[in-house]
C-alpha positions, 0 to 999 in steps of 0.5 A, spaced: 400 636 542 397 632 546 401 625 549 397 621 544 399 625 538 406 625 541 407 618 541 404 617 534 409 622 532 415 618 535 413 612 532 412 615 526 420 617 526 422 611 528 419 607 522 422 612 518 429 611 521 428 604 520 426 604 513 431 609 511 436 604 514 433 598 511 433 602 504 441 604 505 443 597 507 439 594 501 442 599 496 449 597 499 448 590 499 446 591 491 451 595 490 457 590 493 453 585 489 454 588 483 461 589 484 462 582 486 459 580 480 463 585 475 469 582 479 471 589 482 470 587 489 472 580 492 467 575 493 464 568 490 460 571 484 462 572 477 460 573 470 467 570 468 466 564 464 468 558 468 472 552 465 469 545 466 471 539 464 467 533 461 468 526 464 466 520 459 461 516 462 464 511 466 461 505 462 465 507 456 472 507 460 477 506 455 484 502 457 490 505 461 494 505 455 490 509 450 489 514 456 496 515 457 498 515 450 503 510 446 509 508 450 512 505 443 513 499 446 516 496 440 521 502 439 528 498 438 533 498 443 541 498 441 543 491 442 551 493 443 549 499 447 545 494 452 551 489 452 556 494 454 552 496 459 552 489 462 559 488 461 560 495 465 556 492 471 560 486 471 566 489 471 564 494 477 568 494 483 564 490 488 560 486 484 564 479 483 563 473 479 556 471 481 551 475 477 546 475 472 543 480 468 537 481 463 535 487 459 529 486 455 524 491 451 517 492 454 514 486 451 519 481 454 524 480 448 530 480 451 536 484 448 542 482 452 543 478 458 548 475 462 547 468 465 540 469 464 538 462 466 542 461 472 538 460 478 540 465 483 537 468 490 533 474 489 532 476 496 526 481 496 525 482 488 521 476 490 515 480 492 515 483 485 512 475 483 508 475 489 505 482 487 503 480 481 500 474 482 495 478 488 494 483 483 492 478 478 487 475 482 484 479 488 479 484 487 484 490 489 479 495 490 476 491 496 478 492 503 480 488 510 475 488 515 476 488 523 469 486 526 465 485 533 459 481 534 455 480 540 454 473 542 451 469 547 447 475 549 441 472 553 446 469 558 453 471 558 454 477 553 460 476 549 463 481 544 468 477 539 473 481 536 474 478 529 480 479 524 480 480 517 487 480 515 488 487 517 495 488 519 495 495 519 490 497 524 491 504 528 490 505 535 486 511 534 480 513 530 480 511 523 485 515 519 483 516 512 489 520 510 494 514 511 494 507 509 497 505 515 492 506 521 486 507 515 482 503 520 482 505 527 481 501 534 478 507 537 473 508 532 471 500 532 470 501 540 466 507 540 461 504 535 461 497 538 460 501 545 454 505 542 451 499 539 452 495 546 449 501 550 443 501 545 441 494 546 442 495 554 448 491 555 454 495 559 458 489 561 461 483 557 466 478 556 471 479 550 474 474 545 479 475 540 478 471 534 485 470 530 483 463 526 483 466 519 490 464 517 490 457 520 497 455 524 502 455 518 504 462 518 512 462 518 516 460 512 521 455 515 528 458 516 526 465 516 529 466 523 536 466 519 535 473 516 530 476 522 535 479 526 532 481 533 525 480 529 526 487 525 524 484 519 518 478 520 512 477 524 507 471 523 502 473 518 495 475 523 488 476 522 490 483 525 496 487 528 497 495 530 502 498 525 504 491 523 506 490 530 512 495 530 515 497 536 517 505 535 520 506 542 525 511 542 525 511 534 522 516 530 515 515 527 512 521 525 509 519 519 505 513 519 506 511 512 513 514 511 519 511 515 525 508 513 527 505 520 526 498 522 523 497 529 523 490 533 516 487 531 511 484 536 510 477 535 503 476 538 500 482 534 493 479 535 493 479 542 496 486 542 490 488 538 485 484 543 488 488 549 488 495 546 481 494 544 479 492 551 482 498 554 478 502 549 472 499 550 472 500 557 473 507 556 467 507 553 463 505 559 463 498 558 465 493 563 470 488 560 472 481 562 476 476 558 473 470 554 476 464 549 469 463 546 468 465 539 463 462 537 456 465 534 460 470 530 454 471 525 452 476 520 446 477 524 450 478 531 455 484 528 455 490 532 461 494 528 467 494 523 472 498 521 475 497 514 482 497 511 485 502 505 483 498 499 488 492 497 491 496 492 494 502 497 496 496 502 500 493 496 504 500 494 505 500 502 508 493 502 512 494 496 515 501 498 517 499 505 519 492 502 514 489 508 516 482 509 510 480 513 505 484 508 508 480 502 507 473 506 499 476 507 498 477 500 501 470 498 496 467 503 490 471 501 492 469 494 492 462 496 486 462 499 482 465 493 485 460 489 484 454 494 491 452 494 491 451 501 491 455 508 499 454 509 506 457 506 506 451 502 499 454 499 502 460 498 508 459 494 504 454 490 499 460 488 504 465 486 507 460 482 500 457 479 499 465 477 505 466 474 505 460 469 498 461 468 500 468 465 505 465 461 511 467 465 518 463 465 518 459 471 524 455 470 529 454 476 524 457 480 524 455 487 520 459 492 520 458 500 517 464 502 513 470 498 517 475 501 524 473 499 526 473 506 526 466 508 533 462 505 532 457 499 528 461 494 532 461 487 529 464 480 532 466 474 532 474 472 529 472 466 523 470 471 524 477 474 524 481 467 518 477 464 514 479 470 516 487 469 513 486 462 507 484 465 507 490 469 508 495 463 502 492 460 497 497 461 492 491 460 496 486 464 492 486 470 498 488 474 496 496 475 496 495 483 503 491 483 506 496 479 503 502 483 508 500 489 514 500 485 519 504 488 522 511 485 529 512 486 531 519 489 523 520 490 520 514 494 521 507 497 527 503 499 531 507 493 529 514 496 536 515 497 539 511 491 541 512 484 544 519 484 543 521 476 538 526 477 537 525 469 534 518 471 529 521 476 522 519 475 524 515 469 525 508 473 520 504 477 524 498 481 524 493 486 531 492 491 533 486 494 538 485 499 540 480 504 548 478 507 549 475 500 545 478 495 544 485 491 539 485 486 535 490 482 529 489 478 524 494 474 522 497 468 524 504 465 522 510 461 527 511 456 529 518 455 528 517 447 522 514 447 520 507 449 520 502 455 526 497 457 524 492 462 530 489 466 533 485 472 539 484 475 542 479 481 548 479 484 550 473 489 556 473 494 558 480 492 565 482 493 563 488 497 555 490 498 555 497 498 559 497 492 555 492 488 549 497 490 552 503 487 554 499 481 546 496 480 544 503 481 549 506 476 546 500 471 539 502 472 540 509 471 544 508 464 538 504 462 534 510 461 539 513 456 538 507 451 
């Protein structure tokens, strides 16, 4: 065999080996695939039937009440049992003599009451009124945007940082898994820096526009109940984490916390300072400016958006966040045109309540949060708002989503020890030095819904009064 013949033989053998290997590999693949399809071997393929769910055409979406089923809003409530619960609450240790209670059905029909027409200080149960007004007025799927603009580009490039009311900005990147920090300043700085570089701009002045809410941002007298600035900071067009200073405190979860850190009183300036540092880290040289003119849509560089308003409202209600309550009052006032002021805010809330048929006799609002002194209302007003909350067509779905669940979430996470009531109560608490209050609605164990409100002013013992209110609320589920 000569060299040429030898070479041909070697090549023929290689081809044969390769062909055999390919054939064996294909056979193995075919075999495994068959086993996979037959569910003998693990894998993605299967011949087993797959259960599919048919979704309705969005255009034919039906009312929430129909989807959830009949809550039997008309199921009667035993009047004598309801009166006995109120009597037990009034005789409970720590409550004292200055209390009002109302128990009503889902439609707001009063079954039993005690001094239900007496105006009393409601503390943070006031937020249920504000939440209802906002949810009934605003587009709750909308967001609050924080935006940057490039102005005076030809002579003195200026970046205007304009707030849109997001007081839950994060200092980092956008965080889709949380409400607090959904919009991140690091993301805004990165996108702004990229847009500037694309325009050949590497040096700018930074001006912060915090003019959205005018000059009247703090309810009169609120400092009386704002010890160490832990419970209120003036509403602002932008803030990081509501202005909270977590130094030395636990802040592992941006959305779930129970402590009250001190709040910055200069939240917009804090945002501007943080953004300046973040923009500089993008390679942009940044100086300061106060010129916010020229911030038009055509000059926009970038923006970040808050969580939808319904999620922000739930955050506000569950944390009983006073500043966010005032923020929702202001957004409602601006939408209704009642004024860019505290007075305009409370007028807007009262107007929406009246327009929806809620009894506002005895209502005097000095703030939208209940933190400022001077607010009074009746438990009748609170309970009627709750009847709107439980009405699937009442327009208050976003407000009701934020109600706290005793033993599970919100300001009553560690309250109402009756396990049988867990998951059946939706409530809003109220507490100041001389106030203990609770308003909400309950699913009755035997069917039906009950709405209620209870306010204790000048309790003999605040802790015991809370305990009595908790026991009262839990008992409502058994009516």
